N, C-alpha and C positions, 0 to 999 in steps of 0.2 A: 117562727123562731127569728127570722130576719127582722121582722117588725119589732120584736122584743129587744133585740140588740141595738136597733136604731133608737128606740126609746131610751135605753140605758145611756147611749152616747149623748143624747139630747139632755138627759137629766144631769149627766156629768158636767156638760158645758154650763147648764143653768146653775148648778150648785157652785161651781167655781166663779161664775159671774157674781153670785150673791156674796161670795167670800171677798172678791175684788172690791165690791161696792161697800163692804162692811169694814169700818176702820178697826184696826187692832188697838187695844188699850193695855199695853204691857205695863208691868210694874217698873219702878225706878231701877231695880237691879237688872231686870230683863233688858231695859233700854240701854244701860251701861254695857251689858254683856254683848248686846247686838250692835252697839254703835249707831243708834238711831235717835239723836237728841232733838226730837221734834222737827227734823228736816222736812218730812213729808207734809206736816201741817203748815210750816212756814212757806213751803212751795205753793200751796193753794192760796195763801193769804198775800202773796206778792202783788196780785192784781188789785186787791182791796187796799193795800198800803200805798200803791201808786195812785189809785183813784183818790184816796184821802189826801195825798200830797197836792194833787191838782186842785182839789176843793180849797185847801188851806191857802195855796198861792193865789187863787182867784179872790178869796176873801181879803187877803192882805193888799192886793192891788186896789180893790174897791175902797178899802179903808183909807189908803194913802190918797186916792183921788178925792174922796170926800173931805179929807183933812186939808188938802191943798186948796180947795174951793171955799173953805170957811172964812168968814171975815177975820182979819187980823192974823192971817196965816203968815208963816215965815217966808223968806225969799226962796228963790229957786235953789240957791246954794244950800240953805238949810234943809229944803225938801230933799235934795240929792243926798245930803248927809244922813237925813232920817231914813231915806230909802236904803242906803248902804247898811245902816245899823240894823234895820229890820231884816235885810237879806242875810246879814251875819247871824242874827238871832234865828232866822229860819234854818240856816245851814247847821247851827248848833242843835236845833230841835230835830232836824233830819238825821244828824249823827247819833242822837240819843234814841231814835225811833226803834232800832232793833231791841234795845233793852226794855223799852216800854212794851214792845210786842211780846217778848219772852214773858214778861210779868203778866201780861194780859192772857197769854196762852196758859200760864200756870193757874190762873184764877178762874178761868172760864172753860166750859166744855164747848168746843167749837163745832164738833161733829156730833150728829145724833148717834145714839147707841145702835149697834148693828141689829138688824131685824132677826133676832135669834130664833124666834118661833118659825119664821119663814125658812131659815136654814135647816132647822130640825125637821121640818116637814119634807123638804127636798132630800135630806139625808135618808130618811126612812123610805121614801119612794125609790131612791137609787138603790139602796141596799136590798129592798124587796124584789126589784127587778133583777139584780145580780143573783139573788137566791133562786129566782125562777130559771135563770140560765144554768145555775149549778144543778138544779134538779134534772134538767134535760141531759146534762153531762154525766150524771151519776148512772153508770151502766148497770150497777148491781141493784136488783129490786129489793134486796134485803139489807140495805144500809138505812141508817136513821132518816126519818122524814123531816126535812127542813121546813119549819113553819114561818109565817110572816114575823118579821122582827118587831121587837117591843122596845120602846125608848126607856132608858133608865136615867133618872136624874137630870134629864134635859141636856142643856148646853154647858160645857165646862171650859174654863180657861186656866192657864198656868200649869198645864200638865207637863209641858216641856218647852223650854225657850226656843227650840227649833221648830215648833209647830204653832201656828197662829190660832187654830181652833181644834177642839177635841170633843168628840161625841161618842157616847157609849150606848150600845144596843144589846139586848138579849136576843138570841136566836133559839127559840124553843125547839126541842126534838120530840118526835113521836116515834113509837116503835114501828118497824115495818111489819107486813103481814106475817103471821106465824110467830110473832114475838110479843113480849110484854115487858114493861119496865116496872121495877119495884124499888122504892127508896128505902134503904136500910139506914135509919137515923143513928146518930152517935149517942154518946152518953147523955142522960137527962133529957132526951128528946130534943136536943139542939139540932135545928135544921141548918147546920153550917156545912159548907162543902168539905172542910177539913175533917169533919166528923161524920160525914155521910157518904154512902156509896150507892151507885145505881146498879142494881142487880138485873140481869137480863135472863129471861126464861123463855123456853120454846112452848108454843101452844098448839093444840091439835087443830088442823085445818082440813080434816077429811070432809066435813060438810061443805066447805068452800070448794074443795077439789071436785066434789060431785056436782056442785051447782055451777061453778064457773070454769073449772078445768084449767085455771091459769097457774097452778103451782101444786107441788107435791107436799104432803104433810111431812115435816121434819121428824116427827115422833113415830110415825108408822110406816116408814119406807126404809129399806136397807140403805146404808151409807153409799155403797157403790152406785146404786141407781140415782141417788140424790146428786152425787158428784157428776154424773154423766148427763143429767137432765136439767139441772138448774144451778143457779149461783149458790155460793157458800152462805151459810147463815151468819147472822151478826156475831154470834159467839165465836166464829172462826176468823173474823176479820178485825173488828175493832175492840174486842174484849180481851181482858187478861183474866183467865179463869172464867168466872160467871159474872164479872162486873165490867161495865163499859169503861174503857181506858180513856181518860181525858186527853192525854197527849196524842194518842193515836187518832182520836176523833178530831182534835184541833188540827192536826196535820192533814187529815182527809179533807176538812173544810178549806184549809189553805190551798191545797192542790186544786180543788174545784174552783175557788176564787181566782187563782192564777190562770187557769184555763179560760174562765169567763173574761178576765181582763184582756187576754190575748185575742179572744174571739170578737169582742166588742170593738168597733172602730172608734178610735180616739183622735182628737186633734193633735197635730204635731207639737203644739205648745202646752198641751195638758197631758198629765200622766197619772195613771193609777198603779200603785205599787202594793204588793202584798208583803208585809214585813214579817220577818221570822219571829215566832213565839212558840213556847212550849205548851201553853194552856189556852191561848186565845187565837183569834184570827184578826189581825190588825191590818187595816187598809189606810193608805196615805194618798191623798189627792193633791197634786201640785199643779199650779197654773204657770203662765208665762212669766209672772213676776216673782216666782219662787215662793209665793205664799202657799201655805199648805193647810190641809184639814185632815186630821186623823180620826178614824172610826175604829173603835174596838168592839169586836163581836164576841160576846160571851155566851157559851153554850149553856142551856138551861133546860129544865123539865118542869112542866106545869103540874102542880099538885092537885090531882083530881079535876073537878070542874070549877075550881076557885080561880081567883086572879092572882094566886100566889105561885111564884116560880122559884125553884131551887136551882141555883147556879152551880156550874161545874167548873171550879177554878183550881 
């Protein structure tokens, strides 16, 4: 368990390092809203502007020296006057340099695009390790089984001007022992969350009880014995009637993630926050420079043995 938490902490640091090294490319509206008119880019190009000025000055001195040594060159007075004129022209060019730099920055991409695939990979690794911590914290054996996260749509931008990066993942659920999930589709067989419900049913586990002896059958034991010997069934915890309640399940996952975030050691300059949500589990990673990465975890159920997942939104 300790090794797992240390790995989560390392992945958190690695992910935020990737974010720090990946330049943000917000829209013009976002730049205006956030008051960032290419300041960070110009800061990196100060060195190159200074170096360019030195090269220009060296070339100018060489040209004047060559001019003064040519046959029929003017007097020292004319040379001095020419030098003064050239210096004035150079000052004018230096005064205009910021405008040229802005125009150059607008016309060229100075930074490489962020390594989005790398960030996506680290995000999935971090979330899966956090889910492993959540599984150890889930004290009830009859809560949904959290499966490894699945990426959806990859890397997204522009979700909110307050976040630099946004990533969405599915968290598939499997039924606990003694339970089964059944998807009740909506009208016209539309597999949409708004038109679908996940029905939970109890199953006989008498054979398992005889073979493993790790649980009592919910169907064939009296309720008082079940209450005294094992945890409540999923129908009694996260369901409304016979159907899995999305809000209750999302809150349950948020509580587990909050406990995992507290248990895992973080750097003082890095922070993991579980954001409130009624139907999702949203995580926000923030680094020392206040750049952030948001991860939205969406509950889902796999349809049979296919690669199709029905989301619970």
